[in-house]
Residue, then its C-alpha position, 0 to 999 in steps of 0.5 A: m499500500k502507498t498513501i499519497s496526500i495531495i497537499n497545498n495550503k492555498g486553495g483553488v489549486g485543484k486538490t479535489t479534482t486531482v484526487h477524484n480523477l487520479g483515483v479513477a485513473l488508477a482504479r481503471k488500471g485494476l488497482s484497488v484505491a481508497l480516497i479519503d476526504f479529509d477536507p471539511q468542505a467535504n467536496l470529494s464526498f459529494l462528487l462520488d456516489h457512495s454506499d453509506k458506511l463508516d465516516l471519517r469522523s467516526a473512524l478517527l474517534e474510534m482509533k482503530a485500524l480499518d479493513k477494506e469492509d469499513f470503506s464505502t464502495t462507489s459506482i467505480d470498480n476498485l474505487y472506495l471512499l472514506p467520506n467526511n460529513s463536513d465535521v472533521d476540522s481543527e476543533l476535532f483535533d483540538s479536543i483529542n489528547a495531544m499524545q494521540r492527535l498526531n497519529l490518528l490518520k496513521k493508526i486508522l490506516s495501519n492495516n489497510p489493504f489498498d494498492f493506493v490510498l489518496i488523501d484530499t486535504p484542506p488549504t491549511l497547515d495545521h493538525q490535519i495536515f500534519n496527520c497526513f504528513v505522518a500517515s503518508d508515504y508521499v506527498l503530491i503538491p498541485v500548483e498553479y502557474e501564478i505568483l501566489s501559488a509559488m509563494g505558498l509552495q515555499k511555505l509548504m515545502e518547509n513544513f514538509e521538511t520539518a515533518k520528514e525530519e521530526s515525524n516521519p523520515q520515510l516521507n518523500l515528495l512524489g512530485i509537483l503537479v502543474t494544474k490549470l495549465d493555459q498554454r495561451f499565456s506567455m506568463n505560464e512559460a515564465m513560471a514553468s521555467e522558474l519552477k523547474k529550475a527550483y525543483q527540477e525532476k520533482v516537477f511532473d512532466t504531465a500538467i493538468r490543462t485548463n478544461t471546462k469539463y471538470k466543472q461540468g463533471q462536478a455539477l453532474q457528479q461525474d469524473i472526466y472519464s465518465m465525461q469522455d473528455k479526451k483532453g482530461m483523460e490524456d492528462f490523468d492517464g499521463l499523471a497515473n503512469e508517471i506516479l506508477q513509475r516514480v513509486k517503482k523507483 
């Protein structure tokens, strides 16, 4: 099992879109995939039609290792969900003993049978995000080619290095994913050059291009594959293939 947290403390960079469609892309390859909705907005739970089983808050408070049967099934083969009822936030973590707080997510995933677990996260840097750092093998960071996203990336990398040094030495940066790429704008080229100069091979070759089908699909509670959108499928198939290659290495 490989656990990947999709993290950026800046909102609107496409975390939920990435988790949703990447999960489907990996499941379509025959891999068993669990998605965890760790964002209090619970958008991922809305997007995926799923059975009514254990929710994230209950799982965290019970503090027991989950089995496959504890996860909700979805309408997509091989794809499972641990949904959020919009009640997992910083207040929940503040109410839990400090000694247990940091390892809650790691505890419930300690007996997990999936090939991949993908975690959708809130745009914060608090107890929830450090739970993800502790519980994960990898972090994937989606960013836009714009200055505020680049500034947020520097702060996030500092927190990543702190978590790796102090709490989880096995944590690795899987890659930086460019989202909402619009090749019509010259500024994208300048930002691309700076990003690759700073992070080199950590930047995925695949980028997720701007695409109105994502918003249409969300309104219909459909992924990009259900929408049969060629451009979106190409992007997420490319990302899934790159991730499989990087994990093998």
